[in-house]
KEDO-354863 format. One record per residue (C-alpha): x negated, y negated, z; residue in one letter. Coordinates in steps of 0.001 Angstrom, whole numbers, padded with zeros to 6 digits, always signed. Layout:
<nodes>
XYZa ...
</nodes>
This chain:
<nodes>
-132870-118060+148541m -134846-120870+146935t -137617-118469+146024a -135140-116298+144155n -133814-119174+142044l -136545-119146+139369p -136194-115383+139014a -132422-115715+138644a -132823-118467+136049q -135362-116330+134183s -132943-113398+134189q -130106-115589+132867d -132360-116921+130117s -133499-113416+129211s -129875-112194+129126s -128745-115037+126886r -131700-114540+124565q -131053-110807+124314a -127370-111396+123532l -127974-114146+120963v -130753-112346+119089m -128949-109004+119198s -125840-110622+117729t -127797-112313+114938i -129651-109090+114186a -126387-107138+114098f -124958-109719+111676t -127863-109146+109286v -127597-105373+109701c -123858-105414+109063f -124352-107522+105939a -126728-104866+104611v -124495-102017+105756w -121564-103308+103643t -123627-104279+100612i -121823-101798+098345f -118510-103587+098839s -119811-106082+096244i -122582-104444+094241i -120596-101203+094148g -118019-102856+091879v -120706-103696+089314r -122325-100261+089677i -118910-098655+089095k -118631-100528+085805q -122172-099689+084699e -121924-095975+085501l -118247-095499+084621g -117329-094065+088033l -113806-092938+088883n -112040-094098+092051e -113161-091124+094159t -116821-091513+093096e -116645-095211+093893f -115177-094448+097313g -118015-091996+098003l -120632-094552+096978l -119347-097349+099212v -118740-094891+102056g -122139-093147+102057t -123985-095875+104041p -121150-095788+106540i -121691-092035+106963l -125368-092428+107819t -124757-095410+110069g -122168-093360+111934s -124089-090117+112343l -127255-091789+113636v -125452-093861+116270r -125413-091117+118862m -129136-090439+118549a -130003-094144+118426l -127873-094806+121501g -129689-092108+123483v -133107-093327+122280w -132149-096834+123379t -131304-095572+126866d -134657-093782+127020r -137081-096078+125163y -135381-099480+125213g -133367-101445+122677g -136162-103848+121728r -138258-101087+120187l -135434-099007+118717v -133636-102048+117239y -136802-103266+115497t -137681-099858+114047m -134112-099308+112843t -134110-102590+110925m -137457-101857+109292l -136384-098361+108207a -133148-099711+106717a -135105-102423+104893a -137244-099825+103107v -134168-097949+101868a -132457-101169+100737t -135581-102173+098810f -135692-098790+097057l -132004-099118+096129l -132942-101853+093644a -134925-099291+091636f -132249-096560+091543a -130782-095815+088114h -128580-092721+088411s -125561-092104+090596y -127464-089452+092553e -130374-091815+093218q -127972-094486+094441m -126281-092039+096808l -129693-091076+098199l -130684-094710+098714a -127275-095412+100265a -128002-092817+102950l -131029-094871+104013g -129186-098180+103760v -126731-096768+106279g -129355-096862+109016l -128511-100553+109369a -125089-099563+110685g -126651-097524+113481g -127864-100772+115021s -124488-101181+116720f -125117-098351+119188a -128550-099796+119908v -127163-103261+120584g -124364-102031+122864v -126753-100043+125070a -129346-102845+125046y -127034-105801+125737v -124901-104075+128391s -127952-103653+130658r -128391-107409+130942f -124894-108121+132321f -122813-107079+135362p -119633-105052+134871a -117348-108097+135158g -119045-109788+132191k -119783-106804+129963q -116505-107048+128066g -117242-110638+127099t -120893-109946+126305a -120145-106922+124127l -117321-108832+122462g -119738-111611+121541i -122239-109040+120274f -119520-107474+118138g -119078-110790+116327v -121975-109491+114243g -119267-107749+112209n -119067-111094+110422v -122037-109825+108419g -119438-108208+106147a -118131-111681+105335a -121678-112942+104728v -122111-110275+102066t -118751-111079+100474k -119541-114802+100356f -123139-114679+099143l -123590-111372+097310a -121231-112267+094408p -123183-115481+093804l -126514-113652+093752v -125068-110825+091657l -123646-113155+088998l -126871-115180+088866a -129556-112467+088935w -127902-109036+089000g -127042-106546+091725w -130674-105428+092074q -131575-108892+093362s -128919-108564+096039v -130630-105413+097318a -134092-107021+097291l -132983-110199+099101i -130986-108284+101702w -134012-106007+102335a -136242-109034+102854a -133731-110508+105307a -133908-107301+107365l -137704-107409+107537v -137716-111048+108650v -135022-110338+111250m -136944-107361+112645a -140077-109475+113127i -138173-112353+114722v -136278-109999+117035f -139452-108296+118269w -141170-111570+119168f -138166-113348+120719t -136687-110684+123020t -137731-108797+126161d -137270-105231+127293d -134047-104662+129209d -134115-104604+133052p -133947-100800+133302v -136970-100301+131048i -138931-102935+132958r -138111-101277+136287e -139148-097869+134966r -142494-099234+133876r -142954-100825+137303a -142083-097548+139023g -138988-099059+140655k -136424-096935+138824a -135964-093232+138245a -137461-091881+135028p -135238-091203+132052a -132975-088190+132384r -133244-085146+130180s -131819-085310+126688f -128942-082950+127570w -127977-084886+130697q -127360-087921+128519e -124581-086018+126743f -122849-084582+129832a -119862-087001+129663p -118998-085833+126150l -117101-082868+127586k -114407-085312+128751n -111402-085617+126436l -111213-089279+127442q -114387-090022+125463v -112870-088559+122308w -109634-090457+122863r -111618-093695+122958f -113393-092516+119815a -110072-091994+118030f -108971-095500+118965y -112229-096792+117499y -111694-094696+114388f -108827-097051+113624f -109897-100385+115122t -113417-100263+113702f -113347-097536+111050g -110318-098978+109295a -111835-102465+109540f -115005-101293+107794v -113009-099323+105235a -110870-102335+104369l -113945-104595+104241s -115337-102249+101593l -112055-101588+099813w -110343-104994+099714l -112394-106485+096825p -111542-103443+094698r -107895-103578+095841y -107538-107277+095050l -109100-106854+091616i -106863-103902+090789g -103559-105198+092216v -103733-108942+091663y -106287-109208+088863g -108751-111427+090723f -112345-111804+089526g -115136-110317+091618i -116169-113682+093098a -112600-114567+094117t -111981-111066+095481a -115188-111324+097499g -114111-114667+098980m -110698-113328+099953i -112290-110214+101401g -114511-112475+103473a -111427-114364+104678a -110228-111027+106073y -113592-110104+107589s -114296-113394+109363i -111354-113445+111810p -111673-109690+112256a -115241-110301+113410s -115298-113620+115233i -112242-112924+117377f -113862-109766+118705r -115482-112024+121305a -112027-113241+122319y -110965-109603+122587g -113766-109051+125073g -112663-112039+127160v -109050-110833+127126l -110137-107339+128150s -112003-108775+131143d -109025-110941+132131r -105883-108872+131523i -107263-105362+131022g -108131-103324+127970a -104904-101321+128235r -102725-104352+127536t -104952-105484+124677v -104781-102053+123056l -101003-101897+123364y -100719-105197+121511w -103313-104115+118965t -101686-100844+118007f -098127-102243+118011s -098879-105226+115759v -101150-103206+113467c -098392-100617+113031a -096021-103325+111822v -098670-104920+109561a -099699-101651+107893t -096041-100713+107409l -095418-103995+105577v -098555-103650+103431l -097710-100049+102567s -094535-101092+100725l -095244-100562+097001p -094070-102900+094278s -090758-101592+093024a -087715-102446+090910d -084304-101567+092309y -080858-101560+090774v -077873-101940+093080v -074430-100953+091806r -072557-104180+092423g -068884-105044+092140i -069310-106637+088742s -071992-104274+087518g -075657-103360+088159p -077714-105912+090129i -081459-105513+089521p -084041-106980+091873f -087784-106745+092307h -089696-106158+095563v -093386-107074+095736e -095850-108445+098269i -097406-111454+096606g -101076-112368+097005p -100453-115093+099610l -098250-112822+101711a -100803-110021+101403f -103643-112272+102574i -101569-113532+105520a -100567-110057+106741v -104072-108673+106173a -105504-111513+108260s -103129-110684+111110v -104172-107048+110811l -107848-108010+110959g -107312-110279+113952f -105702-107585+116073f -108267-105005+114955m -110933-107342+116317s -109195-107460+119701l -108888-103690+119731g -112556-103108+118941k -113594-105123+121969a -111003-103453+124184a -112240-099960+123336v -115832-100836+124235y -114760-102511+127456k -113987-099011+128763h -117397-097472+128201i -119678-099313+130689p -116817-099216+133232v -116265-095462+133113y -119748-094326+132036y -122275-096923+133318p -125142-094428+133286q -124365-093073+129821n -123550-096160+127772v -125959-095141+125014g -124628-091614+124561a -120925-092366+125035v -121112-095630+123101g -123026-093816+120382g -120393-091099+120044v -117501-093573+120033v -119350-095690+117491g -120152-092607+115426m -116498-091572+115175i -115486-095132+114409g -118129-095379+111748g -117016-092069+110268l -113666-093734+109770g -115459-096296+107634g -116900-093425+105584f -113893-091132+105335i -111222-093741+104730l -112656-095349+101541p -112981-091881+100038i -109421-091094+101129a -108236-094398+099648f -109818-093544+096301g -108461-089992+096356a -104960-091248+097201l -105147-093670+094272n -106127-090838+091951d -103453-088496+093329l -100497-090843+093766t -101246-093732+091423g -099924-096101+094119v -102271-098861+095276w -100588-099321+098663s -101111-095649+099572s -104187-096722+101578c -101973-098685+103967f -099559-095766+104249m -102451-093689+105587l -103490-096428+108034l -099904-096667+109302f -099917-092968+110200l -103264-093303+112003i -102345-096330+114107v -099003-094821+115128v -100887-091702+116249s -103209-093884+118358c -100275-095675+119957l -098412-092465+120783v -101495-090706+122199w -102405-093685+124362m -098881-094147+125700h -098417-090453+126523v -101808-090345+128284t -101174-093499+130302i -097744-092267+131389r -099356-089014+132554r -102022-090981+134469m -099392-093175+136103e -097387-090159+137273r -100529-088558+138690a -101421-091833+140450a -097976-092021+142049e -098463-088533+143483v -101998-089167+144773e -101704-092749+145976s -099110-095431+145274p -101844-098094+145310s -104113-096402+142771l -104418-098282+139498s -106383-097986+136293y -107471-101535+135546a -109651-100800+132533a -107258-098318+130979e 
</nodes>
Protein backbone atom coordinates (compact mmCIF):
# COMPACT_ATOMS: atom_id res chain seq x y z
CA UNK A 1 0.00 0.00 0.00
CA UNK A 2 2.88 2.33 0.80
CA UNK A 3 4.48 1.59 -2.55
CA UNK A 4 1.31 2.68 -4.31
CA UNK A 5 1.17 6.04 -2.54
CA UNK A 6 3.61 7.92 -4.81
CA UNK A 7 1.81 6.60 -7.88
CA UNK A 8 -1.54 7.72 -6.46
CA UNK A 9 -0.15 11.16 -5.63
CA UNK A 10 1.31 11.41 -9.14
CA UNK A 11 -2.06 10.50 -10.64
CA UNK A 12 -3.84 13.12 -8.51
CA UNK A 13 -1.31 15.75 -9.55
CA UNK A 14 -1.64 14.79 -13.20
CA UNK A 15 -5.46 14.93 -12.95
CA UNK A 16 -5.44 18.36 -11.34
CA UNK A 17 -2.96 19.67 -13.89
CA UNK A 18 -5.02 18.33 -16.78
CA UNK A 19 -8.19 19.91 -15.39
CA UNK A 20 -6.62 23.29 -14.62
CA UNK A 21 -4.80 23.66 -17.94
CA UNK A 22 -7.77 22.37 -19.94
CA UNK A 23 -10.03 24.91 -18.25
CA UNK A 24 -7.63 27.79 -18.91
CA UNK A 25 -7.19 26.69 -22.52
CA UNK A 26 -10.96 26.45 -22.98
CA UNK A 27 -11.32 29.97 -21.56
CA UNK A 28 -8.92 31.32 -24.19
CA UNK A 29 -10.63 29.31 -26.93
CA UNK A 30 -14.07 30.52 -25.88
CA UNK A 31 -12.86 34.13 -25.86
CA UNK A 32 -11.73 33.70 -29.46
CA UNK A 33 -14.88 31.80 -30.42
CA UNK A 34 -17.12 34.73 -29.36
CA UNK A 35 -14.90 37.47 -30.76
CA UNK A 36 -17.58 38.66 -33.20
CA UNK A 37 -19.92 39.59 -30.36
CA UNK A 38 -17.81 42.76 -30.05
CA UNK A 39 -15.94 43.32 -33.31
CA UNK A 40 -19.03 42.29 -35.26
CA UNK A 41 -20.81 45.45 -34.11
CA UNK A 42 -18.06 47.63 -35.60
CA UNK A 43 -17.90 45.50 -38.76
CA UNK A 44 -21.68 45.87 -39.13
CA UNK A 45 -21.28 49.64 -39.10
CA UNK A 46 -18.37 49.64 -41.55
CA UNK A 47 -20.03 47.31 -44.07
CA UNK A 48 -23.62 48.49 -43.58
CA UNK A 49 -24.95 45.01 -42.78
CA UNK A 50 -28.62 44.36 -42.04
CA UNK A 51 -29.72 42.40 -38.97
CA UNK A 52 -29.80 39.02 -40.75
CA UNK A 53 -26.31 39.51 -42.23
CA UNK A 54 -25.01 40.50 -38.81
CA UNK A 55 -26.59 37.40 -37.27
CA UNK A 56 -24.91 35.22 -39.92
CA UNK A 57 -21.53 36.82 -39.27
CA UNK A 58 -21.57 36.33 -35.50
CA UNK A 59 -23.03 32.83 -35.90
CA UNK A 60 -20.58 31.47 -38.50
CA UNK A 61 -17.78 30.64 -36.01
CA UNK A 62 -20.37 28.89 -33.88
CA UNK A 63 -21.32 26.74 -36.89
CA UNK A 64 -17.77 25.55 -37.46
CA UNK A 65 -17.12 25.01 -33.77
CA UNK A 66 -20.26 22.89 -33.62
CA UNK A 67 -19.75 20.76 -36.71
CA UNK A 68 -16.16 19.83 -35.86
CA UNK A 69 -16.95 18.75 -32.29
CA UNK A 70 -18.00 15.26 -33.25
CA UNK A 71 -14.85 14.60 -35.25
CA UNK A 72 -12.61 16.22 -32.64
CA UNK A 73 -14.24 14.17 -29.88
CA UNK A 74 -13.58 10.92 -31.75
CA UNK A 75 -9.98 11.94 -32.54
CA UNK A 76 -9.48 12.71 -28.86
CA UNK A 77 -10.67 9.23 -27.91
CA UNK A 78 -8.28 7.72 -30.46
CA UNK A 79 -5.19 9.97 -30.35
CA UNK A 80 -5.43 11.74 -26.99
CA UNK A 81 -6.57 15.18 -25.91
CA UNK A 82 -3.08 16.62 -25.42
CA UNK A 83 -2.26 16.38 -29.11
CA UNK A 84 -5.70 17.22 -30.50
CA UNK A 85 -6.20 20.18 -28.12
CA UNK A 86 -2.85 21.72 -29.09
CA UNK A 87 -3.40 21.32 -32.84
CA UNK A 88 -6.93 22.73 -32.60
CA UNK A 89 -5.69 25.89 -30.87
CA UNK A 90 -2.93 26.43 -33.42
CA UNK A 91 -5.31 26.00 -36.38
CA UNK A 92 -7.79 28.46 -34.87
CA UNK A 93 -4.97 30.94 -34.24
CA UNK A 94 -4.05 30.98 -37.94
CA UNK A 95 -7.64 31.75 -38.96
CA UNK A 96 -7.98 34.48 -36.31
CA UNK A 97 -4.76 36.09 -37.52
CA UNK A 98 -6.01 36.10 -41.12
CA UNK A 99 -9.30 37.68 -40.00
CA UNK A 100 -7.42 40.93 -39.32
CA UNK A 101 -6.64 41.21 -43.04
CA UNK A 102 -10.17 40.52 -44.34
CA UNK A 103 -11.88 43.45 -46.06
CA UNK A 104 -15.11 42.17 -47.64
CA UNK A 105 -18.08 40.49 -46.03
CA UNK A 106 -17.32 37.26 -47.89
CA UNK A 107 -13.71 37.24 -46.70
CA UNK A 108 -14.85 37.77 -43.12
CA UNK A 109 -17.31 34.88 -43.36
CA UNK A 110 -14.52 32.65 -44.67
CA UNK A 111 -12.18 33.66 -41.85
CA UNK A 112 -15.01 33.19 -39.34
CA UNK A 113 -15.29 29.55 -40.40
CA UNK A 114 -11.68 29.02 -39.31
CA UNK A 115 -12.10 31.04 -36.12
CA UNK A 116 -14.85 28.61 -35.18
CA UNK A 117 -12.34 25.81 -34.72
CA UNK A 118 -11.67 27.29 -31.29
CA UNK A 119 -15.18 26.27 -30.25
CA UNK A 120 -14.48 22.64 -31.10
CA UNK A 121 -12.06 22.54 -28.18
CA UNK A 122 -14.98 21.80 -25.85
CA UNK A 123 -15.45 18.26 -27.17
CA UNK A 124 -11.71 17.69 -26.87
CA UNK A 125 -11.62 18.89 -23.27
CA UNK A 126 -14.63 16.81 -22.19
CA UNK A 127 -13.16 13.58 -23.57
CA UNK A 128 -9.68 14.41 -22.24
CA UNK A 129 -10.64 15.52 -18.72
CA UNK A 130 -13.22 12.78 -18.09
CA UNK A 131 -10.53 10.08 -18.41
CA UNK A 132 -8.65 11.44 -15.41
CA UNK A 133 -11.56 11.14 -12.95
CA UNK A 134 -13.82 8.36 -11.60
CA UNK A 135 -17.55 8.42 -12.35
CA UNK A 136 -18.46 9.92 -8.96
CA UNK A 137 -16.30 12.99 -9.61
CA UNK A 138 -16.83 13.49 -13.34
CA UNK A 139 -19.79 15.82 -12.89
CA UNK A 140 -17.74 18.15 -10.73
CA UNK A 141 -14.66 17.92 -12.95
CA UNK A 142 -16.58 18.60 -16.16
CA UNK A 143 -18.47 21.40 -14.43
CA UNK A 144 -15.18 23.04 -13.48
CA UNK A 145 -13.91 22.58 -17.04
CA UNK A 146 -17.06 24.21 -18.36
CA UNK A 147 -16.22 27.36 -16.40
CA UNK A 148 -14.10 28.12 -19.46
CA UNK A 149 -17.32 29.59 -20.89
CA UNK A 150 -16.23 32.69 -18.98
CA UNK A 151 -14.04 33.37 -22.00
CA UNK A 152 -17.11 35.08 -23.48
CA UNK A 153 -16.98 37.57 -20.61
CA UNK A 154 -13.23 38.07 -21.13
CA UNK A 155 -13.93 39.14 -24.71
CA UNK A 156 -16.74 41.47 -23.64
CA UNK A 157 -14.57 43.10 -20.98
CA UNK A 158 -11.33 43.50 -22.92
CA UNK A 159 -12.24 43.56 -26.62
CA UNK A 160 -14.13 46.90 -26.46
CA UNK A 161 -11.09 48.54 -24.85
CA UNK A 162 -8.74 47.21 -27.51
CA UNK A 163 -11.21 48.02 -30.28
CA UNK A 164 -11.67 51.64 -29.18
CA UNK A 165 -7.92 52.12 -28.75
CA UNK A 166 -6.50 50.39 -31.84
CA UNK A 167 -9.36 49.08 -33.99
CA UNK A 168 -11.06 45.71 -34.39
CA UNK A 169 -8.15 44.29 -36.40
CA UNK A 170 -5.94 44.56 -33.31
CA UNK A 171 -8.46 42.51 -31.36
CA UNK A 172 -8.08 39.69 -33.89
CA UNK A 173 -4.27 39.85 -33.82
CA UNK A 174 -4.01 39.87 -30.01
CA UNK A 175 -6.54 37.07 -29.60
CA UNK A 176 -4.63 34.98 -32.20
CA UNK A 177 -1.39 35.50 -30.30
CA UNK A 178 -3.07 34.43 -27.06
CA UNK A 179 -4.12 31.16 -28.71
CA UNK A 180 -0.58 30.41 -29.88
CA UNK A 181 0.88 31.06 -26.43
CA UNK A 182 -1.82 28.92 -24.81
CA UNK A 183 -1.19 26.04 -27.21
CA UNK A 184 2.53 26.03 -26.38
CA UNK A 185 1.94 26.24 -22.63
CA UNK A 186 -0.68 23.47 -22.75
CA UNK A 187 1.61 21.09 -24.65
CA UNK A 188 4.49 21.48 -22.19
CA UNK A 189 2.45 21.42 -18.96
CA UNK A 190 0.09 18.46 -19.48
CA UNK A 191 0.39 14.68 -19.87
CA UNK A 192 -1.40 12.17 -22.03
CA UNK A 193 -4.55 10.78 -20.44
CA UNK A 194 -4.43 7.36 -18.67
CA UNK A 195 -6.06 5.47 -21.56
CA UNK A 196 -3.52 6.71 -24.10
CA UNK A 197 -0.65 5.88 -21.76
CA UNK A 198 -1.98 2.36 -21.21
CA UNK A 199 -2.38 1.81 -24.95
CA UNK A 200 1.21 2.82 -25.55
CA UNK A 201 2.32 0.44 -22.79
CA UNK A 202 0.28 -2.39 -24.30
CA UNK A 203 -1.94 -2.62 -21.21
CA UNK A 204 -5.17 -1.53 -22.90
CA UNK A 205 -7.05 -2.60 -25.99
CA UNK A 206 -6.27 -0.64 -29.14
CA UNK A 207 -8.64 2.05 -30.33
CA UNK A 208 -11.89 0.79 -31.80
CA UNK A 209 -12.88 1.32 -35.40
CA UNK A 210 -14.20 4.70 -36.43
CA UNK A 211 -17.75 3.36 -36.90
CA UNK A 212 -17.82 1.64 -33.51
CA UNK A 213 -17.25 5.02 -31.89
CA UNK A 214 -20.59 6.19 -33.29
CA UNK A 215 -22.68 3.13 -32.36
CA UNK A 216 -24.49 4.87 -29.44
CA UNK A 217 -25.81 7.58 -31.76
CA UNK A 218 -28.69 5.31 -32.79
CA UNK A 219 -30.19 5.84 -29.32
CA UNK A 220 -32.88 8.52 -29.12
CA UNK A 221 -31.61 9.31 -25.63
CA UNK A 222 -28.44 10.84 -27.09
CA UNK A 223 -30.47 13.21 -29.25
CA UNK A 224 -32.70 14.12 -26.31
CA UNK A 225 -29.61 15.15 -24.36
CA UNK A 226 -28.50 17.08 -27.44
CA UNK A 227 -31.80 18.98 -27.54
CA UNK A 228 -31.43 19.91 -23.89
CA UNK A 229 -27.96 21.23 -24.70
CA UNK A 230 -29.33 23.11 -27.68
CA UNK A 231 -31.07 25.32 -25.14
CA UNK A 232 -28.75 25.32 -22.12
CA UNK A 233 -25.59 25.91 -24.14
CA UNK A 234 -26.77 27.03 -27.57
CA UNK A 235 -29.04 29.73 -26.19
CA UNK A 236 -26.28 30.82 -23.80
CA UNK A 237 -23.85 31.29 -26.69
CA UNK A 238 -26.51 33.00 -28.80
CA UNK A 239 -27.32 35.47 -26.04
CA UNK A 240 -23.62 36.07 -25.36
CA UNK A 241 -23.31 37.11 -29.01
CA UNK A 242 -26.62 38.93 -29.23
CA UNK A 243 -26.87 40.83 -25.94
CA UNK A 244 -24.46 43.69 -26.84
CA UNK A 245 -26.48 44.34 -30.01
CA UNK A 246 -29.76 44.01 -28.07
CA UNK A 247 -28.66 46.43 -25.34
CA UNK A 248 -27.46 48.99 -27.88
CA UNK A 249 -30.69 48.77 -29.86
CA UNK A 250 -33.20 48.66 -26.97
CA UNK A 251 -31.59 50.79 -24.29
CA UNK A 252 -29.19 52.93 -26.31
CA UNK A 253 -26.02 51.88 -24.50
CA UNK A 254 -22.59 52.49 -26.04
CA UNK A 255 -20.56 49.51 -27.21
CA UNK A 256 -18.26 49.55 -24.16
CA UNK A 257 -21.18 49.65 -21.71
CA UNK A 258 -23.09 46.99 -23.65
CA UNK A 259 -19.99 44.79 -23.61
CA UNK A 260 -19.65 45.17 -19.83
CA UNK A 261 -23.29 44.30 -19.24
CA UNK A 262 -23.01 41.36 -21.62
CA UNK A 263 -20.04 40.18 -19.59
CA UNK A 264 -22.11 40.49 -16.41
CA UNK A 265 -24.49 37.97 -18.00
CA UNK A 266 -21.72 35.66 -19.20
CA UNK A 267 -19.75 35.45 -15.96
CA UNK A 268 -22.39 33.83 -13.71
CA UNK A 269 -23.55 31.70 -16.63
CA UNK A 270 -20.00 30.36 -16.84
CA UNK A 271 -18.62 30.23 -13.32
CA UNK A 272 -21.66 28.56 -11.78
CA UNK A 273 -21.37 25.70 -14.25
CA UNK A 274 -18.94 24.16 -11.76
CA UNK A 275 -21.62 24.40 -9.08
CA UNK A 276 -24.02 22.71 -11.51
CA UNK A 277 -21.60 19.81 -11.75
CA UNK A 278 -21.41 19.50 -7.96
CA UNK A 279 -25.20 19.60 -7.67
CA UNK A 280 -25.54 16.95 -10.38
CA UNK A 281 -23.20 14.65 -8.45
CA UNK A 282 -25.08 15.26 -5.19
CA UNK A 283 -28.79 15.40 -6.04
CA UNK A 284 -28.90 14.03 -9.58
CA UNK A 285 -28.96 15.65 -12.99
CA UNK A 286 -32.70 15.07 -13.34
CA UNK A 287 -33.54 17.41 -10.47
CA UNK A 288 -31.11 20.05 -11.71
CA UNK A 289 -32.64 19.97 -15.18
CA UNK A 290 -36.18 20.27 -13.83
CA UNK A 291 -35.19 23.42 -11.96
CA UNK A 292 -33.28 24.73 -14.96
CA UNK A 293 -36.07 24.38 -17.48
CA UNK A 294 -38.80 25.61 -15.10
CA UNK A 295 -36.99 28.79 -14.04
CA UNK A 296 -35.74 29.52 -17.56
CA UNK A 297 -39.30 29.21 -18.89
CA UNK A 298 -40.45 31.88 -16.45
CA UNK A 299 -37.44 34.13 -17.18
CA UNK A 300 -37.80 33.96 -20.97
CA UNK A 301 -41.54 34.58 -20.67
CA UNK A 302 -40.88 37.77 -18.69
CA UNK A 303 -38.17 38.96 -21.09
CA UNK A 304 -40.37 38.25 -24.11
CA UNK A 305 -42.92 40.88 -23.03
CA UNK A 306 -42.56 43.79 -25.49
CA UNK A 307 -42.78 47.42 -24.50
CA UNK A 308 -46.37 48.50 -24.98
CA UNK A 309 -48.88 51.25 -24.24
CA UNK A 310 -52.34 50.21 -23.07
CA UNK A 311 -55.55 52.14 -22.60
CA UNK A 312 -58.10 50.79 -20.14
CA UNK A 313 -61.68 52.05 -20.33
CA UNK A 314 -62.13 53.27 -16.78
CA UNK A 315 -65.18 54.53 -14.93
CA UNK A 316 -64.24 58.15 -15.42
CA UNK A 317 -62.72 57.71 -18.86
CA UNK A 318 -59.69 56.12 -20.57
CA UNK A 319 -56.76 55.19 -18.30
CA UNK A 320 -53.48 54.91 -20.23
CA UNK A 321 -50.48 53.06 -18.84
CA UNK A 322 -47.11 51.94 -20.13
CA UNK A 323 -45.51 48.50 -19.72
CA UNK A 324 -41.76 48.13 -20.20
CA UNK A 325 -38.90 46.10 -18.75
CA UNK A 326 -36.33 48.65 -17.67
CA UNK A 327 -32.59 48.08 -18.04
CA UNK A 328 -32.04 47.12 -14.38
CA UNK A 329 -34.91 44.63 -14.43
CA UNK A 330 -33.66 43.22 -17.73
CA UNK A 331 -30.14 42.72 -16.36
CA UNK A 332 -31.50 41.04 -13.20
CA UNK A 333 -33.75 38.59 -15.06
CA UNK A 334 -31.07 37.87 -17.68
CA UNK A 335 -28.60 37.07 -14.90
CA UNK A 336 -31.05 34.60 -13.37
CA UNK A 337 -31.52 33.06 -16.81
CA UNK A 338 -27.75 32.73 -17.26
CA UNK A 339 -27.30 31.21 -13.81
CA UNK A 340 -29.79 28.42 -14.40
CA UNK A 341 -28.45 27.81 -17.91
CA UNK A 342 -25.06 27.21 -16.32
CA UNK A 343 -26.54 24.58 -13.99
CA UNK A 344 -28.29 22.92 -16.90
CA UNK A 345 -25.16 22.73 -19.04
CA UNK A 346 -23.36 20.80 -16.33
CA UNK A 347 -26.34 18.55 -15.71
CA UNK A 348 -26.59 17.52 -19.36
CA UNK A 349 -22.92 16.51 -19.49
CA UNK A 350 -23.18 14.62 -16.22
CA UNK A 351 -25.23 12.03 -18.14
CA UNK A 352 -22.70 11.26 -20.85
CA UNK A 353 -19.83 9.51 -18.98
CA UNK A 354 -22.45 7.72 -16.83
CA UNK A 355 -24.43 6.24 -19.72
CA UNK A 356 -21.69 6.09 -22.37
CA UNK A 357 -18.32 5.70 -20.56
CA UNK A 358 -16.65 4.12 -23.59
CA UNK A 359 -17.97 6.69 -26.07
CA UNK A 360 -17.56 10.01 -24.27
CA UNK A 361 -15.80 11.56 -27.26
CA UNK A 362 -18.41 10.61 -29.85
CA UNK A 363 -21.52 11.16 -27.71
CA UNK A 364 -20.11 14.28 -26.08
CA UNK A 365 -19.12 15.54 -29.51
CA UNK A 366 -22.61 15.06 -30.93
CA UNK A 367 -24.30 16.67 -27.93
CA UNK A 368 -21.83 19.53 -28.09
CA UNK A 369 -22.34 19.83 -31.84
CA UNK A 370 -26.11 20.21 -31.51
CA UNK A 371 -25.67 22.65 -28.66
CA UNK A 372 -23.20 24.64 -30.66
CA UNK A 373 -25.54 24.65 -33.64
CA UNK A 374 -27.99 26.40 -31.36
CA UNK A 375 -25.39 29.12 -30.95
CA UNK A 376 -25.22 29.39 -34.75
CA UNK A 377 -28.89 29.09 -35.65
CA UNK A 378 -30.34 31.24 -32.90
CA UNK A 379 -28.46 34.52 -33.64
CA UNK A 380 -29.55 34.23 -37.26
CA UNK A 381 -33.11 33.52 -36.12
CA UNK A 382 -32.94 36.50 -33.75
CA UNK A 383 -31.89 38.79 -36.60
CA UNK A 384 -34.53 37.38 -38.95
CA UNK A 385 -37.24 37.80 -36.31
CA UNK A 386 -36.19 41.42 -35.82
CA UNK A 387 -36.44 42.02 -39.56
CA UNK A 388 -39.78 40.22 -39.84
CA UNK A 389 -41.58 41.39 -36.71
CA UNK A 390 -39.81 44.61 -35.76
CA UNK A 391 -40.05 43.53 -32.10
CA UNK A 392 -36.79 43.35 -30.15
CA UNK A 393 -38.09 40.87 -27.57
CA UNK A 394 -39.02 38.34 -30.28
CA UNK A 395 -35.73 36.54 -29.54
CA UNK A 396 -36.95 35.69 -26.04
CA UNK A 397 -40.30 34.55 -27.40
CA UNK A 398 -38.42 31.95 -29.45
CA UNK A 399 -36.34 30.85 -26.44
CA UNK A 400 -39.52 30.45 -24.38
CA UNK A 401 -40.94 28.01 -26.93
CA UNK A 402 -37.69 26.01 -26.98
CA UNK A 403 -37.31 25.67 -23.21
CA UNK A 404 -40.95 24.67 -22.76
CA UNK A 405 -40.41 21.97 -25.40
CA UNK A 406 -37.37 20.70 -23.45
CA UNK A 407 -39.34 20.59 -20.21
CA UNK A 408 -42.29 18.75 -21.74
CA UNK A 409 -40.11 16.19 -23.57
CA UNK A 410 -38.07 15.47 -20.46
CA UNK A 411 -41.10 15.10 -18.20
CA UNK A 412 -42.95 12.81 -20.62
CA UNK A 413 -39.83 10.64 -21.06
CA UNK A 414 -39.14 10.38 -17.33
CA UNK A 415 -42.76 9.46 -16.60
CA UNK A 416 -42.52 6.71 -19.22
CA UNK A 417 -39.26 5.45 -17.66
CA UNK A 418 -40.79 5.45 -14.19
CA UNK A 419 -43.79 3.41 -15.35
CA UNK A 420 -41.49 0.92 -17.07
CA UNK A 421 -39.35 0.69 -13.91
CA UNK A 422 -42.41 -0.05 -11.78
CA UNK A 423 -43.30 -2.95 -14.07
CA UNK A 424 -39.77 -4.40 -14.19
CA UNK A 425 -38.62 -3.80 -10.63
CA UNK A 426 -39.97 -1.55 -7.89
CA UNK A 427 -36.42 -0.85 -6.69
CA UNK A 428 -35.04 0.24 -10.07
CA UNK A 429 -34.10 3.90 -10.23
CA UNK A 430 -32.47 6.25 -12.69
CA UNK A 431 -30.10 8.31 -10.57
CA UNK A 432 -28.45 10.26 -13.37
CA UNK A 433 -31.65 10.92 -15.27
